[in-house]
C-alpha positions as a printed NumPy array, in Angstrom:
array([[ 29.574,   8.239, -41.213],
       [ 31.253,  10.824, -43.447],
       [ 32.683,   9.577, -46.758],
       [ 36.177,  10.731, -47.744],
       [ 38.243,  10.227, -50.89 ],
       [ 42.039,   9.643, -50.978],
       [ 44.198,  12.255, -52.661],
       [ 47.444,  11.28 , -54.522],
       [ 49.225,  13.76 , -52.258],
       [ 48.153,  11.864, -49.145],
       [ 45.143,  13.96 , -48.116],
       [ 41.558,  12.882, -47.454],
       [ 38.954,  14.919, -49.321],
       [ 35.212,  15.275, -48.85 ],
       [ 34.954,  16.3  , -52.538],
       [ 35.106,  13.258, -54.907],
       [ 36.498,  15.271, -57.853],
       [ 39.023,  17.699, -56.39 ],
       [ 41.073,  17.493, -53.203],
       [ 39.622,  20.104, -50.861],
       [ 43.054,  20.444, -49.23 ],
       [ 45.42 ,  20.923, -52.202],
       [ 43.135,  21.018, -55.267],
       [ 44.602,  17.954, -57.009],
       [ 42.148,  16.181, -59.375],
       [ 41.   ,  12.875, -57.928],
       [ 40.577,   9.639, -59.795],
       [ 37.169,   7.973, -59.588],
       [ 37.066,   5.832, -56.485],
       [ 34.802,   2.79 , -56.674],
       [ 35.136,   2.168, -52.933],
       [ 35.304,   5.348, -50.856],
       [ 37.321,   5.203, -47.641],
       [ 35.257,   5.856, -44.482],
       [ 36.553,   8.378, -42.017],
       [ 37.403,   7.349, -38.453],
       [ 36.425,  10.692, -36.89 ],
       [ 33.1  ,   9.36 , -35.639],
       [ 33.131,   6.623, -33.02 ],
       [ 29.363,   6.251, -32.689],
       [ 27.89 ,   3.191, -34.389],
       [ 24.986,   3.302, -36.83 ],
       [ 22.041,   1.59 , -35.123],
       [ 20.574,  -1.515, -36.687],
       [ 17.724,  -0.81 , -39.065],
       [ 18.698,   2.82 , -39.511],
       [ 18.556,   2.581, -43.309],
       [ 21.44 ,   2.989, -45.746],
       [ 24.974,   3.226, -44.413],
       [ 25.794,   6.811, -43.441],
       [ 22.186,   8.002, -43.376],
       [ 22.001,   8.264, -39.581],
       [ 24.334,   7.925, -36.631],
       [ 23.602,   6.791, -33.092],
       [ 24.791,   8.927, -30.18 ],
       [ 27.383,   7.112, -28.082],
       [ 26.242,   9.051, -24.997],
       [ 22.447,   8.8  , -25.028],
       [ 21.664,   6.495, -27.98 ],
       [ 19.529,   9.025, -29.879],
       [ 19.546,   8.786, -33.694],
       [ 20.92 ,  11.833, -35.536],
       [ 21.618,  12.907, -39.102],
       [ 24.894,  11.43 , -40.366],
       [ 26.49 ,  14.829, -40.863],
       [ 25.411,  16.237, -37.466],
       [ 28.216,  17.751, -35.419],
       [ 26.358,  17.424, -32.096],
       [ 23.613,  15.128, -30.817],
       [ 20.332,  17.022, -30.953],
       [ 19.132,  15.176, -27.848],
       [ 22.015,  15.556, -25.357],
       [ 24.683,  17.718, -27.06 ],
       [ 27.33 ,  14.977, -27.431],
       [ 30.157,  16.128, -29.756],
       [ 30.465,  13.555, -32.554],
       [ 33.795,  14.951, -33.772],
       [ 35.74 ,  15.036, -30.51 ],
       [ 33.781,  12.491, -28.483],
       [ 33.292,  15.024, -25.686],
       [ 30.324,  14.251, -23.451],
       [ 27.819,  17.017, -22.657],
       [ 28.161,  18.884, -19.331],
       [ 26.141,  17.569, -16.372],
       [ 22.703,  19.104, -15.832],
       [ 22.636,  22.189, -13.587],
       [ 21.837,  21.784,  -9.892],
       [ 18.427,  22.998,  -8.681],
       [ 18.489,  26.698,  -7.826],
       [ 19.923,  27.364,  -4.399],
       [ 20.932,  23.771,  -3.634],
       [ 24.584,  22.8  ,  -3.416],
       [ 25.897,  19.624,  -5.108],
       [ 27.084,  16.744,  -2.894],
       [ 30.252,  17.309,  -0.906],
       [ 33.502,  15.781,  -2.165],
       [ 33.529,  12.035,  -1.591],
       [ 37.304,  11.636,  -1.293],
       [ 37.021,  10.664,   2.379],
       [ 34.645,   8.74 ,   4.606],
       [ 31.69 ,  10.652,   6.087],
       [ 32.273,  12.049,   9.572],
       [ 29.821,  12.388,  12.45 ],
       [ 28.813,  15.793,  11.07 ],
       [ 26.657,  17.097,   8.252],
       [ 25.549,  20.501,   7.023],
       [ 22.077,  21.573,   6.015],
       [ 22.216,  23.96 ,   3.037],
       [ 19.01 ,  25.963,   2.826],
       [ 17.396,  28.744,   0.831],
       [ 16.129,  30.872,   3.722],
       [ 13.339,  33.382,   2.926],
       [ 13.828,  35.105,   6.305],
       [ 17.465,  35.833,   5.494],
       [ 16.465,  37.008,   2.028],
       [ 13.975,  39.441,   3.609],
       [ 16.864,  40.996,   5.524],
       [ 19.728,  40.681,   3.042],
       [ 18.193,  39.967,  -0.357],
       [ 18.899,  43.461,  -1.666],
       [ 22.487,  42.371,  -2.406],
       [ 21.194,  40.125,  -5.194],
       [ 18.722,  42.216,  -7.215],
       [ 17.033,  38.863,  -7.887],
       [ 13.898,  37.182,  -6.52 ],
       [ 14.307,  34.587,  -3.783],
       [ 14.225,  30.981,  -5.038],
       [ 11.78 ,  28.503,  -3.488],
       [ 12.736,  27.543,   0.092],
       [ 14.552,  24.243,  -0.362],
       [ 17.024,  22.409,   1.867],
       [ 19.602,  19.672,   1.368],
       [ 21.629,  17.782,   3.959],
       [ 25.203,  17.022,   2.93 ],
       [ 27.659,  14.71 ,   4.663],
       [ 30.864,  16.336,   5.921],
       [ 34.02 ,  14.521,   4.878],
       [ 37.223,  15.584,   6.589],
       [ 37.854,  18.57 ,   8.826],
       [ 37.252,  21.446,   6.411],
       [ 34.19 ,  22.597,   4.479],
       [ 34.73 ,  25.348,   1.906],
       [ 31.756,  27.614,   1.138],
       [ 31.79 ,  29.591,  -2.101],
       [ 31.227,  29.397,  -5.815],
       [ 32.707,  27.053,  -8.396],
       [ 35.296,  28.505, -10.794],
       [ 36.895,  26.094, -13.256],
       [ 39.207,  28.866, -14.464],
       [ 40.569,  29.441, -10.953],
       [ 40.411,  25.777,  -9.94 ],
       [ 37.839,  26.391,  -7.177],
       [ 35.532,  23.522,  -6.281],
       [ 34.054,  24.271,  -2.85 ],
       [ 32.328,  21.51 ,  -0.919],
       [ 29.289,  23.783,  -0.493],
       [ 28.983,  25.389,  -3.93 ],
       [ 26.362,  28.145,  -3.804],
       [ 26.676,  28.937,  -7.489],
       [ 23.175,  30.391,  -7.838],
       [ 23.42 ,  32.856,  -4.955],
       [ 24.816,  36.09 ,  -6.474],
       [ 25.755,  37.421,  -3.031],
       [ 28.271,  34.633,  -2.415],
       [ 31.962,  35.175,  -3.217],
       [ 34.153,  32.542,  -4.896],
       [ 36.11 ,  32.035,  -1.661],
       [ 33.472,  33.11 ,   0.819],
       [ 33.859,  31.217,   4.096],
       [ 35.085,  27.973,   5.59 ],
       [ 34.024,  25.645,   8.383],
       [ 37.048,  24.083,  10.087],
       [ 37.424,  21.488,  12.836],
       [ 40.385,  21.654,  15.235],
       [ 42.267,  18.778,  16.869],
       [ 39.849,  18.834,  19.794],
       [ 36.917,  18.238,  17.465],
       [ 35.502,  21.757,  17.814],
       [ 34.163,  23.583,  14.756],
       [ 34.593,  27.22 ,  13.769],
       [ 33.424,  29.484,  10.948],
       [ 35.988,  31.666,   9.178],
       [ 35.224,  34.444,   6.706],
       [ 37.76 ,  34.432,   3.867],
       [ 37.416,  38.036,   2.824],
       [ 33.968,  37.773,   1.269],
       [ 32.327,  40.786,  -0.349],
       [ 29.037,  40.59 ,   1.563],
       [ 30.192,  39.101,   4.847],
       [ 29.568,  35.938,   6.866],
       [ 27.066,  35.92 ,   9.732],
       [ 26.746,  33.397,  12.583],
       [ 23.508,  32.972,  14.533],
       [ 23.398,  30.565,  17.473],
       [ 20.932,  27.7  ,  17.626],
       [ 17.63 ,  28.761,  19.153],
       [ 18.154,  32.473,  18.475],
       [ 15.512,  34.036,  16.257],
       [ 16.665,  35.891,  13.172],
       [ 15.083,  39.302,  13.757],
       [ 17.722,  41.544,  12.163],
       [ 21.031,  41.32 ,  10.339],
       [ 23.717,  40.522,  12.954],
       [ 27.222,  41.906,  12.811],
       [ 29.404,  40.03 ,  10.313],
       [ 32.257,  37.994,  11.722],
       [ 35.732,  39.442,  11.29 ],
       [ 37.722,  38.322,   8.255],
       [ 40.126,  35.515,   9.114],
       [ 39.002,  35.269,  12.764],
       [ 37.576,  31.83 ,  13.695],
       [ 34.177,  31.976,  15.416],
       [ 33.194,  28.893,  17.406],
       [ 30.252,  26.87 ,  16.118],
       [ 28.082,  24.501,  18.102],
       [ 25.798,  21.955,  16.436],
       [ 22.65 ,  23.717,  15.3  ],
       [ 24.349,  27.076,  14.828],
       [ 23.582,  28.736,  11.509],
       [ 25.975,  30.435,   9.121],
       [ 24.299,  32.932,   6.781],
       [ 25.956,  34.031,   3.543],
       [ 24.912,  35.753,   0.341],
       [ 21.346,  36.789,  -0.398],
       [ 19.471,  33.689,   0.747],
       [ 21.839,  30.915,   1.84 ],
       [ 21.964,  29.35 ,   5.296],
       [ 24.379,  26.58 ,   6.341],
       [ 23.577,  24.754,   9.59 ],
       [ 26.092,  22.499,  11.333],
       [ 24.57 ,  19.13 ,  12.283],
       [ 25.996,  16.6  ,  14.754],
       [ 24.61 ,  13.246,  13.622],
       [ 25.282,  11.757,  17.069],
       [ 22.58 ,  13.97 ,  18.564],
       [ 19.158,  12.251,  18.416],
       [ 16.209,  13.91 ,  16.726],
       [ 14.738,  16.438,  19.148],
       [ 18.134,  17.158,  20.689],
       [ 20.386,  20.184,  20.481],
       [ 20.351,  20.274,  16.675],
       [ 16.712,  21.237,  16.446],
       [ 16.584,  24.952,  15.635],
       [ 13.542,  27.212,  15.163],
       [ 12.361,  28.316,  11.789],
       [ 14.281,  31.429,  10.724]])
């Protein structure tokens, strides 16, 4: 805890002799007034009062005058928690959970075969080939990159793929339950490959703004290494959703 001293002019000073706001001489204060800027409590057994301070976010013990927790980055002055840890490279965070899961999911994959064809757009090495299945909630799945400044929080956030645009593509379901892929004016294009079709070369990109029908198991390729596969959870394992390795 930081010790402050009252000034006759109504200020609080860190200097016990002179007000560090207005310069007024201060009378000797037998009982200094503690500041209320810190909300974290001093852990039991930490020594003399004010020597250390416990982090309200992770519990780590820090110097009393520390501005941030050395363990997690918690801001002692404002009480702001540290940002969440970054997602693994190439893997999207979970889809928005504002609605119940539907009968559909998407597999989001780092695809080395796509990188071999299209990786030149990134000027970066391909990440390890990882895959994550995400539940689809609602009738629209936005594919792109997160931008807090522009208020963009896509359901499939491919933030680590440099070939993906902020508003890249979208999967949409119509009233009949059929899905389509729509390119939203991306820089490097959106590519649809049907289930069971080998990826031997870069296909033609789909036209901007023109819905292209998707069947379960069809793959949507974007960026330098990202593949999104539509999954119908009602189809048993070994059914139409099983697609060959790209």
